PDB file of N, H, CA, C and O in Angstrom:
ATOM      1  N   MET A   1     108.676 -12.975 130.487  1.00  0.00           N
ATOM      2  CA  MET A   1     109.944 -13.568 130.092  1.00  0.00           C
ATOM      3  C   MET A   1     110.856 -13.375 131.162  1.00  0.00           C
ATOM      4  O   MET A   1     110.822 -12.372 131.874  1.00  0.00           O
ATOM      5  N   LYS A   2     111.712 -14.346 131.308  1.00  0.00           N
ATOM      6  H   LYS A   2     111.740 -15.161 130.729  1.00  0.00           H
ATOM      7  CA  LYS A   2     112.766 -14.380 132.388  1.00  0.00           C
ATOM      8  C   LYS A   2     114.086 -14.254 131.755  1.00  0.00           C
ATOM      9  O   LYS A   2     114.264 -14.660 130.606  1.00  0.00           O
ATOM     10  N   TYR A   3     114.943 -13.758 132.390  1.00  0.00           N
ATOM     11  H   TYR A   3     114.799 -13.428 133.323  1.00  0.00           H
ATOM     12  CA  TYR A   3     116.399 -13.477 131.850  1.00  0.00           C
ATOM     13  C   TYR A   3     117.333 -13.849 132.998  1.00  0.00           C
ATOM     14  O   TYR A   3     117.176 -13.298 134.088  1.00  0.00           O
ATOM     15  N   ARG A   4     118.281 -14.739 132.819  1.00  0.00           N
ATOM     16  H   ARG A   4     118.408 -15.187 131.934  1.00  0.00           H
ATOM     17  CA  ARG A   4     119.288 -14.983 133.760  1.00  0.00           C
ATOM     18  C   ARG A   4     120.579 -14.244 133.416  1.00  0.00           C
ATOM     19  O   ARG A   4     121.056 -14.355 132.287  1.00  0.00           O
ATOM     20  N   THR A   5     121.181 -13.464 134.391  1.00  0.00           N
ATOM     21  H   THR A   5     120.793 -13.374 135.308  1.00  0.00           H
ATOM     22  CA  THR A   5     122.348 -12.615 134.184  1.00  0.00           C
ATOM     23  C   THR A   5     123.530 -13.549 133.956  1.00  0.00           C
ATOM     24  O   THR A   5     123.643 -14.669 134.454  1.00  0.00           O
ATOM     25  N   ILE A   6     124.389 -12.954 133.151  1.00  0.00           N
ATOM     26  H   ILE A   6     124.297 -12.044 132.748  1.00  0.00           H
ATOM     27  CA  ILE A   6     125.929 -13.288 133.224  1.00  0.00           C
ATOM     28  C   ILE A   6     126.686 -12.387 133.711  1.00  0.00           C
ATOM     29  O   ILE A   6     126.228 -11.247 133.776  1.00  0.00           O
ATOM     30  N   GLU A   7     127.876 -12.618 134.124  1.00  0.00           N
ATOM     31  H   GLU A   7     128.248 -13.545 134.070  1.00  0.00           H
ATOM     32  CA  GLU A   7     128.814 -11.816 134.772  1.00  0.00           C
ATOM     33  C   GLU A   7     129.041 -10.576 134.097  1.00  0.00           C
ATOM     34  O   GLU A   7     129.431 -10.627 132.930  1.00  0.00           O
ATOM     35  N   GLY A   8     128.836  -9.335 134.718  1.00  0.00           N
ATOM     36  H   GLY A   8     128.520  -9.294 135.666  1.00  0.00           H
ATOM     37  CA  GLY A   8     128.941  -8.164 134.180  1.00  0.00           C
ATOM     38  C   GLY A   8     127.813  -7.425 133.459  1.00  0.00           C
ATOM     39  O   GLY A   8     127.907  -6.334 132.897  1.00  0.00           O
ATOM     40  N   ASP A   9     126.685  -8.234 133.572  1.00  0.00           N
ATOM     41  H   ASP A   9     126.608  -9.120 134.028  1.00  0.00           H
ATOM     42  CA  ASP A   9     125.548  -7.501 132.884  1.00  0.00           C
ATOM     43  C   ASP A   9     125.102  -6.444 133.781  1.00  0.00           C
ATOM     44  O   ASP A   9     125.184  -6.499 135.008  1.00  0.00           O
ATOM     45  N   ARG A  10     124.601  -5.430 133.071  1.00  0.00           N
ATOM     46  H   ARG A  10     124.534  -5.385 132.074  1.00  0.00           H
ATOM     47  CA  ARG A  10     124.034  -4.174 133.679  1.00  0.00           C
ATOM     48  C   ARG A  10     122.439  -4.091 133.329  1.00  0.00           C
ATOM     49  O   ARG A  10     121.961  -4.485 132.265  1.00  0.00           O
ATOM     50  N   LEU A  11     121.770  -3.568 134.302  1.00  0.00           N
ATOM     51  H   LEU A  11     122.158  -3.248 135.166  1.00  0.00           H
ATOM     52  CA  LEU A  11     120.252  -3.559 134.148  1.00  0.00           C
ATOM     53  C   LEU A  11     119.829  -2.545 132.949  1.00  0.00           C
ATOM     54  O   LEU A  11     118.879  -2.768 132.199  1.00  0.00           O
ATOM     55  N   ASP A  12     120.665  -1.405 132.872  1.00  0.00           N
ATOM     56  H   ASP A  12     121.438  -1.224 133.481  1.00  0.00           H
ATOM     57  CA  ASP A  12     120.119  -0.525 131.702  1.00  0.00           C
ATOM     58  C   ASP A  12     120.542  -1.115 130.374  1.00  0.00           C
ATOM     59  O   ASP A  12     119.925  -0.701 129.392  1.00  0.00           O
ATOM     60  N   LEU A  13     121.470  -1.992 130.188  1.00  0.00           N
ATOM     61  H   LEU A  13     121.971  -2.328 130.986  1.00  0.00           H
ATOM     62  CA  LEU A  13     121.826  -2.749 128.944  1.00  0.00           C
ATOM     63  C   LEU A  13     120.745  -3.794 128.570  1.00  0.00           C
ATOM     64  O   LEU A  13     120.270  -3.927 127.442  1.00  0.00           O
ATOM     65  N   ILE A  14     120.387  -4.587 129.773  1.00  0.00           N
ATOM     66  H   ILE A  14     120.773  -4.479 130.689  1.00  0.00           H
ATOM     67  CA  ILE A  14     119.408  -5.478 129.453  1.00  0.00           C
ATOM     68  C   ILE A  14     118.132  -4.760 129.151  1.00  0.00           C
ATOM     69  O   ILE A  14     117.479  -5.193 128.202  1.00  0.00           O
ATOM     70  N   ALA A  15     117.691  -3.762 129.790  1.00  0.00           N
ATOM     71  H   ALA A  15     118.222  -3.410 130.561  1.00  0.00           H
ATOM     72  CA  ALA A  15     116.377  -2.956 129.464  1.00  0.00           C
ATOM     73  C   ALA A  15     116.411  -2.551 128.071  1.00  0.00           C
ATOM     74  O   ALA A  15     115.418  -2.730 127.366  1.00  0.00           O
ATOM     75  N   HIS A  16     117.593  -1.958 127.563  1.00  0.00           N
ATOM     76  H   HIS A  16     118.400  -1.813 128.136  1.00  0.00           H
ATOM     77  CA  HIS A  16     117.764  -1.493 126.158  1.00  0.00           C
ATOM     78  C   HIS A  16     117.502  -2.479 125.256  1.00  0.00           C
ATOM     79  O   HIS A  16     116.764  -2.313 124.285  1.00  0.00           O
ATOM     80  N   LYS A  17     118.174  -3.694 125.571  1.00  0.00           N
ATOM     81  H   LYS A  17     118.774  -3.828 126.359  1.00  0.00           H
ATOM     82  CA  LYS A  17     118.242  -4.847 124.513  1.00  0.00           C
ATOM     83  C   LYS A  17     116.772  -5.429 124.612  1.00  0.00           C
ATOM     84  O   LYS A  17     116.289  -5.931 123.597  1.00  0.00           O
ATOM     85  N   HIS A  18     116.155  -5.392 125.596  1.00  0.00           N
ATOM     86  H   HIS A  18     116.547  -4.984 126.421  1.00  0.00           H
ATOM     87  CA  HIS A  18     114.802  -6.235 125.597  1.00  0.00           C
ATOM     88  C   HIS A  18     113.646  -5.357 125.125  1.00  0.00           C
ATOM     89  O   HIS A  18     112.773  -5.766 124.360  1.00  0.00           O
ATOM     90  N   TYR A  19     113.701  -4.032 125.668  1.00  0.00           N
ATOM     91  H   TYR A  19     114.411  -3.700 126.290  1.00  0.00           H
ATOM     92  CA  TYR A  19     112.554  -3.188 125.468  1.00  0.00           C
ATOM     93  C   TYR A  19     112.800  -2.057 124.221  1.00  0.00           C
ATOM     94  O   TYR A  19     111.924  -1.317 123.772  1.00  0.00           O
ATOM     95  N   LYS A  20     114.058  -2.107 123.829  1.00  0.00           N
ATOM     96  H   LYS A  20     114.770  -2.708 124.194  1.00  0.00           H
ATOM     97  CA  LYS A  20     114.454  -1.138 122.694  1.00  0.00           C
ATOM     98  C   LYS A  20     114.421   0.399 123.039  1.00  0.00           C
ATOM     99  O   LYS A  20     114.426   1.307 122.208  1.00  0.00           O
ATOM    100  N   SER A  21     114.388   0.525 124.342  1.00  0.00           N
ATOM    101  H   SER A  21     114.384  -0.213 125.017  1.00  0.00           H
ATOM    102  CA  SER A  21     114.328   1.938 124.961  1.00  0.00           C
ATOM    103  C   SER A  21     114.907   1.937 126.350  1.00  0.00           C
ATOM    104  O   SER A  21     115.060   0.879 126.960  1.00  0.00           O
ATOM    105  N   LEU A  22     115.238   3.129 126.870  1.00  0.00           N
ATOM    106  H   LEU A  22     115.113   3.989 126.374  1.00  0.00           H
ATOM    107  CA  LEU A  22     115.633   3.260 128.228  1.00  0.00           C
ATOM    108  C   LEU A  22     114.590   4.139 128.964  1.00  0.00           C
ATOM    109  O   LEU A  22     114.578   4.207 130.194  1.00  0.00           O
ATOM    110  N   LYS A  23     113.742   4.789 128.202  1.00  0.00           N
ATOM    111  H   LYS A  23     113.752   4.734 127.203  1.00  0.00           H
ATOM    112  CA  LYS A  23     112.817   5.642 128.893  1.00  0.00           C
ATOM    113  C   LYS A  23     111.788   4.974 129.926  1.00  0.00           C
ATOM    114  O   LYS A  23     110.720   4.474 129.573  1.00  0.00           O
ATOM    115  N   GLY A  24     112.236   5.028 131.208  1.00  0.00           N
ATOM    116  H   GLY A  24     113.104   5.433 131.494  1.00  0.00           H
ATOM    117  CA  GLY A  24     111.448   4.432 132.199  1.00  0.00           C
ATOM    118  C   GLY A  24     111.524   2.970 132.429  1.00  0.00           C
ATOM    119  O   GLY A  24     110.911   2.434 133.352  1.00  0.00           O
ATOM    120  N   THR A  25     112.313   2.288 131.549  1.00  0.00           N
ATOM    121  H   THR A  25     112.810   2.724 130.799  1.00  0.00           H
ATOM    122  CA  THR A  25     112.268   0.837 131.572  1.00  0.00           C
ATOM    123  C   THR A  25     113.167   0.196 132.639  1.00  0.00           C
ATOM    124  O   THR A  25     112.935  -0.943 133.044  1.00  0.00           O
ATOM    125  N   VAL A  26     114.231   0.957 133.112  1.00  0.00           N
ATOM    126  H   VAL A  26     114.420   1.883 132.783  1.00  0.00           H
ATOM    127  CA  VAL A  26     115.024   0.560 134.289  1.00  0.00           C
ATOM    128  C   VAL A  26     114.213   0.591 135.519  1.00  0.00           C
ATOM    129  O   VAL A  26     114.209  -0.365 136.295  1.00  0.00           O
ATOM    130  N   GLU A  27     113.489   1.718 135.731  1.00  0.00           N
ATOM    131  H   GLU A  27     113.492   2.495 135.101  1.00  0.00           H
ATOM    132  CA  GLU A  27     112.666   1.841 136.688  1.00  0.00           C
ATOM    133  C   GLU A  27     111.508   0.831 136.800  1.00  0.00           C
ATOM    134  O   GLU A  27     111.089   0.415 137.880  1.00  0.00           O
ATOM    135  N   PHE A  28     111.048   0.487 135.649  1.00  0.00           N
ATOM    136  H   PHE A  28     111.389   0.824 134.772  1.00  0.00           H
ATOM    137  CA  PHE A  28     109.941  -0.561 135.484  1.00  0.00           C
ATOM    138  C   PHE A  28     110.410  -1.905 135.951  1.00  0.00           C
ATOM    139  O   PHE A  28     109.738  -2.643 136.672  1.00  0.00           O
ATOM    140  N   LEU A  29     111.601  -2.175 135.497  1.00  0.00           N
ATOM    141  H   LEU A  29     112.147  -1.576 134.911  1.00  0.00           H
ATOM    142  CA  LEU A  29     112.269  -3.519 136.002  1.00  0.00           C
ATOM    143  C   LEU A  29     112.542  -3.525 137.414  1.00  0.00           C
ATOM    144  O   LEU A  29     112.328  -4.549 138.063  1.00  0.00           O
ATOM    145  N   LEU A  30     113.032  -2.396 138.001  1.00  0.00           N
ATOM    146  H   LEU A  30     113.206  -1.564 137.475  1.00  0.00           H
ATOM    147  CA  LEU A  30     113.329  -2.369 139.478  1.00  0.00           C
ATOM    148  C   LEU A  30     111.967  -2.583 140.204  1.00  0.00           C
ATOM    149  O   LEU A  30     111.914  -3.360 141.157  1.00  0.00           O
ATOM    150  N   LYS A  31     110.974  -1.977 139.815  1.00  0.00           N
ATOM    151  H   LYS A  31     111.017  -1.346 139.041  1.00  0.00           H
ATOM    152  CA  LYS A  31     109.624  -2.071 140.329  1.00  0.00           C
ATOM    153  C   LYS A  31     109.158  -3.504 140.512  1.00  0.00           C
ATOM    154  O   LYS A  31     108.675  -3.907 141.570  1.00  0.00           O
ATOM    155  N   HIS A  32     109.354  -4.377 139.250  1.00  0.00           N
ATOM    156  H   HIS A  32     109.746  -4.049 138.391  1.00  0.00           H
ATOM    157  CA  HIS A  32     108.921  -5.576 139.142  1.00  0.00           C
ATOM    158  C   HIS A  32     109.879  -6.729 139.656  1.00  0.00           C
ATOM    159  O   HIS A  32     109.595  -7.923 139.558  1.00  0.00           O
ATOM    160  N   ASN A  33     111.031  -6.243 140.209  1.00  0.00           N
ATOM    161  H   ASN A  33     111.262  -5.273 140.289  1.00  0.00           H
ATOM    162  CA  ASN A  33     111.975  -7.166 140.558  1.00  0.00           C
ATOM    163  C   ASN A  33     112.526  -6.805 141.899  1.00  0.00           C
ATOM    164  O   ASN A  33     113.697  -6.433 141.988  1.00  0.00           O
ATOM    165  N   PRO A  34     111.706  -6.897 143.012  1.00  0.00           N
ATOM    166  CA  PRO A  34     112.215  -6.341 144.317  1.00  0.00           C
ATOM    167  C   PRO A  34     113.555  -7.038 144.742  1.00  0.00           C
ATOM    168  O   PRO A  34     113.765  -8.246 144.634  1.00  0.00           O
ATOM    169  N   GLY A  35     114.472  -6.067 145.262  1.00  0.00           N
ATOM    170  H   GLY A  35     114.302  -5.085 145.350  1.00  0.00           H
ATOM    171  CA  GLY A  35     115.667  -6.629 145.641  1.00  0.00           C
ATOM    172  C   GLY A  35     116.826  -6.558 144.694  1.00  0.00           C
ATOM    173  O   GLY A  35     117.988  -6.775 145.039  1.00  0.00           O
ATOM    174  N   LEU A  36     116.386  -6.190 143.281  1.00  0.00           N
ATOM    175  H   LEU A  36     115.443  -6.014 143.000  1.00  0.00           H
ATOM    176  CA  LEU A  36     117.381  -6.173 142.277  1.00  0.00           C
ATOM    177  C   LEU A  36     118.370  -5.202 142.472  1.00  0.00           C
ATOM    178  O   LEU A  36     119.567  -5.399 142.260  1.00  0.00           O
ATOM    179  N   ALA A  37     117.852  -4.090 142.899  1.00  0.00           N
ATOM    180  H   ALA A  37     116.880  -3.930 143.071  1.00  0.00           H
ATOM    181  CA  ALA A  37     118.904  -2.863 143.089  1.00  0.00           C
ATOM    182  C   ALA A  37     119.907  -3.205 144.220  1.00  0.00           C
ATOM    183  O   ALA A  37     120.938  -2.541 144.326  1.00  0.00           O
ATOM    184  N   ASP A  38     119.650  -4.159 145.013  1.00  0.00           N
ATOM    185  H   ASP A  38     118.812  -4.699 144.926  1.00  0.00           H
ATOM    186  CA  ASP A  38     120.725  -4.513 145.941  1.00  0.00           C
ATOM    187  C   ASP A  38     122.012  -5.052 145.601  1.00  0.00           C
ATOM    188  O   ASP A  38     123.014  -4.986 146.313  1.00  0.00           O
ATOM    189  N   HIS A  39     121.907  -5.696 144.245  1.00  0.00           N
ATOM    190  H   HIS A  39     121.094  -5.750 143.667  1.00  0.00           H
ATOM    191  CA  HIS A  39     123.060  -6.069 143.560  1.00  0.00           C
ATOM    192  C   HIS A  39     124.141  -5.070 143.066  1.00  0.00           C
ATOM    193  O   HIS A  39     125.319  -5.344 142.834  1.00  0.00           O
ATOM    194  N   GLY A  40     123.520  -3.837 142.943  1.00  0.00           N
ATOM    195  H   GLY A  40     122.564  -3.615 143.131  1.00  0.00           H
ATOM    196  CA  GLY A  40     124.480  -2.783 142.417  1.00  0.00           C
ATOM    197  C   GLY A  40     124.242  -2.603 141.027  1.00  0.00           C
ATOM    198  O   GLY A  40     123.347  -3.209 140.438  1.00  0.00           O
ATOM    199  N   PRO A  41     125.166  -1.630 140.373  1.00  0.00           N
ATOM    200  CA  PRO A  41     125.040  -1.361 138.960  1.00  0.00           C
ATOM    201  C   PRO A  41     125.620  -2.551 138.075  1.00  0.00           C
ATOM    202  O   PRO A  41     125.078  -2.714 136.983  1.00  0.00           O
ATOM    203  N   VAL A  42     126.490  -3.257 138.370  1.00  0.00           N
ATOM    204  H   VAL A  42     126.931  -3.125 139.258  1.00  0.00           H
ATOM    205  CA  VAL A  42     127.123  -4.468 137.594  1.00  0.00           C
ATOM    206  C   VAL A  42     126.380  -5.725 138.355  1.00  0.00           C
ATOM    207  O   VAL A  42     126.571  -5.907 139.557  1.00  0.00           O
ATOM    208  N   LEU A  43     125.621  -6.481 137.671  1.00  0.00           N
ATOM    209  H   LEU A  43     125.466  -6.333 136.694  1.00  0.00           H
ATOM    210  CA  LEU A  43     125.077  -7.617 138.216  1.00  0.00           C
ATOM    211  C   LEU A  43     125.869  -8.785 138.200  1.00  0.00           C
ATOM    212  O   LEU A  43     126.617  -8.976 137.241  1.00  0.00           O
ATOM    213  N   PRO A  44     125.804  -9.647 139.194  1.00  0.00           N
ATOM    214  CA  PRO A  44     126.610 -10.807 139.151  1.00  0.00           C
ATOM    215  C   PRO A  44     125.930 -11.926 138.266  1.00  0.00           C
ATOM    216  O   PRO A  44     124.790 -11.705 137.856  1.00  0.00           O
ATOM    217  N   SER A  45     126.483 -12.969 137.987  1.00  0.00           N
ATOM    218  H   SER A  45     127.409 -13.148 138.320  1.00  0.00           H
ATOM    219  CA  SER A  45     125.985 -14.076 137.188  1.00  0.00           C
ATOM    220  C   SER A  45     124.923 -14.810 137.974  1.00  0.00           C
ATOM    221  O   SER A  45     125.070 -14.974 139.185  1.00  0.00           O
ATOM    222  N   GLY A  46     123.849 -15.264 137.327  1.00  0.00           N
ATOM    223  H   GLY A  46     123.729 -15.132 136.343  1.00  0.00           H
ATOM    224  CA  GLY A  46     122.873 -16.144 137.846  1.00  0.00           C
ATOM    225  C   GLY A  46     121.659 -15.484 138.536  1.00  0.00           C
ATOM    226  O   GLY A  46     120.921 -16.146 139.266  1.00  0.00           O
ATOM    227  N   VAL A  47     121.455 -14.114 138.286  1.00  0.00           N
ATOM    228  H   VAL A  47     122.055 -13.576 137.693  1.00  0.00           H
ATOM    229  CA  VAL A  47     120.422 -13.480 138.955  1.00  0.00           C
ATOM    230  C   VAL A  47     119.262 -13.481 137.901  1.00  0.00           C
ATOM    231  O   VAL A  47     119.441 -13.056 136.760  1.00  0.00           O
ATOM    232  N   LEU A  48     117.968 -14.020 138.372  1.00  0.00           N
ATOM    233  H   LEU A  48     117.822 -14.366 139.299  1.00  0.00           H
ATOM    234  CA  LEU A  48     116.983 -14.140 137.468  1.00  0.00           C
ATOM    235  C   LEU A  48     116.062 -12.915 137.534  1.00  0.00           C
ATOM    236  O   LEU A  48     115.506 -12.502 138.552  1.00  0.00           O
ATOM    237  N   ILE A  49     115.981 -12.402 136.320  1.00  0.00           N
ATOM    238  H   ILE A  49     116.432 -12.737 135.493  1.00  0.00           H
ATOM    239  CA  ILE A  49     115.073 -10.960 136.145  1.00  0.00           C
ATOM    240  C   ILE A  49     113.979 -11.330 135.442  1.00  0.00           C
ATOM    241  O   ILE A  49     114.073 -12.062 134.457  1.00  0.00           O
ATOM    242  N   GLU A  50     112.768 -10.826 135.913  1.00  0.00           N
ATOM    243  H   GLU A  50     112.692 -10.231 136.713  1.00  0.00           H
ATOM    244  CA  GLU A  50     111.402 -10.921 135.212  1.00  0.00           C
ATOM    245  C   GLU A  50     111.358  -9.718 134.290  1.00  0.00           C
ATOM    246  O   GLU A  50     111.512  -8.574 134.717  1.00  0.00           O
ATOM    247  N   LEU A  51     111.148 -10.003 133.030  1.00  0.00           N
ATOM    248  H   LEU A  51     111.024 -10.932 132.683  1.00  0.00           H
ATOM    249  CA  LEU A  51     111.064  -8.895 132.096  1.00  0.00           C
ATOM    250  C   LEU A  51     109.537  -8.911 131.514  1.00  0.00           C
ATOM    251  O   LEU A  51     109.245  -9.401 130.423  1.00  0.00           O
ATOM    252  N   PRO A  52     108.679  -8.345 132.340  1.00  0.00           N
ATOM    253  CA  PRO A  52     107.172  -8.221 132.037  1.00  0.00           C
ATOM    254  C   PRO A  52     107.087  -7.501 130.677  1.00  0.00           C
ATOM    255  O   PRO A  52     108.007  -6.814 130.232  1.00  0.00           O
ATOM    256  N   GLU A  53     106.045  -7.686 130.121  1.00  0.00           N
ATOM    257  H   GLU A  53     105.298  -8.244 130.482  1.00  0.00           H
ATOM    258  CA  GLU A  53     105.503  -6.858 128.914  1.00  0.00           C
ATOM    259  C   GLU A  53     105.115  -5.469 129.329  1.00  0.00           C
ATOM    260  O   GLU A  53     104.534  -5.187 130.377  1.00  0.00           O
ATOM    261  N   VAL A  54     105.485  -4.665 128.431  1.00  0.00           N
ATOM    262  H   VAL A  54     105.957  -4.895 127.580  1.00  0.00           H
ATOM    263  CA  VAL A  54     105.016  -3.178 128.597  1.00  0.00           C
ATOM    264  C   VAL A  54     103.890  -2.872 127.713  1.00  0.00           C
ATOM    265  O   VAL A  54     103.923  -3.131 126.510  1.00  0.00           O
ATOM    266  N   ALA A  55     102.891  -2.324 128.300  1.00  0.00           N
ATOM    267  H   ALA A  55     102.864  -2.114 129.277  1.00  0.00           H
ATOM    268  CA  ALA A  55     101.639  -1.858 127.601  1.00  0.00           C
ATOM    269  C   ALA A  55     102.109  -0.548 126.869  1.00  0.00           C
ATOM    270  O   ALA A  55     102.539   0.389 127.543  1.00  0.00           O
ATOM    271  N   ILE A  56     102.040  -0.477 125.642  1.00  0.00           N
ATOM    272  H   ILE A  56     101.690  -1.238 125.095  1.00  0.00           H
ATOM    273  CA  ILE A  56     102.563   0.686 124.945  1.00  0.00           C
ATOM    274  C   ILE A  56     101.101   1.627 124.925  1.00  0.00           C
ATOM    275  O   ILE A  56     100.028   1.165 124.538  1.00  0.00           O
ATOM    276  N   GLN A  57     101.263   2.818 125.345  1.00  0.00           N
ATOM    277  H   GLN A  57     102.135   3.194 125.659  1.00  0.00           H
ATOM    278  CA  GLN A  57     100.362   3.884 125.270  1.00  0.00           C
ATOM    279  C   GLN A  57     100.611   4.868 124.271  1.00  0.00           C
ATOM    280  O   GLN A  57     101.563   5.634 124.423  1.00  0.00           O
ATOM    281  N   SER A  58      99.846   4.948 123.227  1.00  0.00           N
ATOM    282  H   SER A  58      99.073   4.325 123.104  1.00  0.00           H
ATOM    283  CA  SER A  58     100.125   5.896 122.128  1.00  0.00           C
ATOM    284  C   SER A  58      99.089   7.186 122.377  1.00  0.00           C
ATOM    285  O   SER A  58      97.880   7.105 122.592  1.00  0.00           O
ATOM    286  N   THR A  59      99.814   8.269 122.296  1.00  0.00           N
ATOM    287  H   THR A  59     100.796   8.334 122.121  1.00  0.00           H
ATOM    288  CA  THR A  59      98.968   9.460 122.444  1.00  0.00           C
ATOM    289  C   THR A  59      98.970  10.082 120.966  1.00  0.00           C
ATOM    290  O   THR A  59     100.016  10.249 120.340  1.00  0.00           O
ATOM    291  N   PRO A  60      97.791  10.387 120.501  1.00  0.00           N
ATOM    292  CA  PRO A  60      97.700  10.884 119.116  1.00  0.00           C
ATOM    293  C   PRO A  60      98.524  12.302 119.112  1.00  0.00           C
ATOM    294  O   PRO A  60      98.422  13.113 120.032  1.00  0.00           O
ATOM    295  N   VAL A  61      99.339  12.496 117.975  1.00  0.00           N
ATOM    296  H   VAL A  61      99.422  11.837 117.227  1.00  0.00           H
ATOM    297  CA  VAL A  61      99.942  13.631 117.839  1.00  0.00           C
ATOM    298  C   VAL A  61      99.416  14.503 116.767  1.00  0.00           C
ATOM    299  O   VAL A  61      99.315  14.030 115.635  1.00  0.00           O
ATOM    300  N   ARG A  62      99.090  15.661 116.990  1.00  0.00           N
ATOM    301  H   ARG A  62      99.172  16.045 117.909  1.00  0.00           H
ATOM    302  CA  ARG A  62      98.578  16.590 115.925  1.00  0.00           C
ATOM    303  C   ARG A  62      99.633  17.426 115.384  1.00  0.00           C
ATOM    304  O   ARG A  62     100.315  18.173 116.085  1.00  0.00           O
ATOM    305  N   VAL A  63      99.771  17.282 114.031  1.00  0.00           N
ATOM    306  H   VAL A  63      99.217  16.675 113.462  1.00  0.00           H
ATOM    307  CA  VAL A  63     100.764  18.155 113.413  1.00  0.00           C
ATOM    308  C   VAL A  63     100.152  19.223 112.504  1.00  0.00           C
ATOM    309  O   VAL A  63      99.315  18.849 111.682  1.00  0.00           O
ATOM    310  N   THR A  64     100.481  20.493 112.570  1.00  0.00           N
ATOM    311  H   THR A  64     101.161  20.796 113.237  1.00  0.00           H
ATOM    312  CA  THR A  64      99.854  21.396 111.720  1.00  0.00           C
ATOM    313  C   THR A  64     101.146  21.792 110.907  1.00  0.00           C
ATOM    314  O   THR A  64     102.216  22.167 111.387  1.00  0.00           O
ATOM    315  N   LEU A  65     100.825  21.630 109.574  1.00  0.00           N
ATOM    316  H   LEU A  65      99.956  21.325 109.185  1.00  0.00           H
ATOM    317  CA  LEU A  65     101.861  22.065 108.591  1.00  0.00           C
ATOM    318  C   LEU A  65     101.965  23.537 108.110  1.00  0.00           C
ATOM    319  O   LEU A  65     102.977  24.100 107.693  1.00  0.00           O
ATOM    320  N   TRP A  66     100.766  24.026 108.244  1.00  0.00           N
ATOM    321  H   TRP A  66      99.943  23.569 108.582  1.00  0.00           H
ATOM    322  CA  TRP A  66     100.672  25.546 107.844  1.00  0.00           C
ATOM    323  C   TRP A  66      99.971  26.241 109.085  1.00  0.00           C
ATOM    324  O   TRP A  66      99.104  25.691 109.764  1.00  0.00           O
ATOM    325  N   SER A  67     100.417  27.414 109.276  1.00  0.00           N
ATOM    326  H   SER A  67     101.121  27.861 108.724  1.00  0.00           H
ATOM    327  CA  SER A  67      99.512  28.116 110.265  1.00  0.00           C
ATOM    328  C   SER A  67      98.715  29.343 109.665  1.00  0.00           C
ATOM    329  O   SER A  67      97.948  29.990 110.379  1.00  0.00           O
TER     330      SER A  67
END
């Protein structure tokens, strides 16, 4: 998916809105959009950002109710 910024957009807010999380998503977007960090923390309008799908890796959680 692609997203074109509007004046005042911030990458962290875009990541949170699209991925519903901030855990590693900003870094993920910077990795997949070379040169994006050159714009600074507040993005100008018209910047095209690729929002690739994230493969969700689930780790089984073992819960012990009684010891």
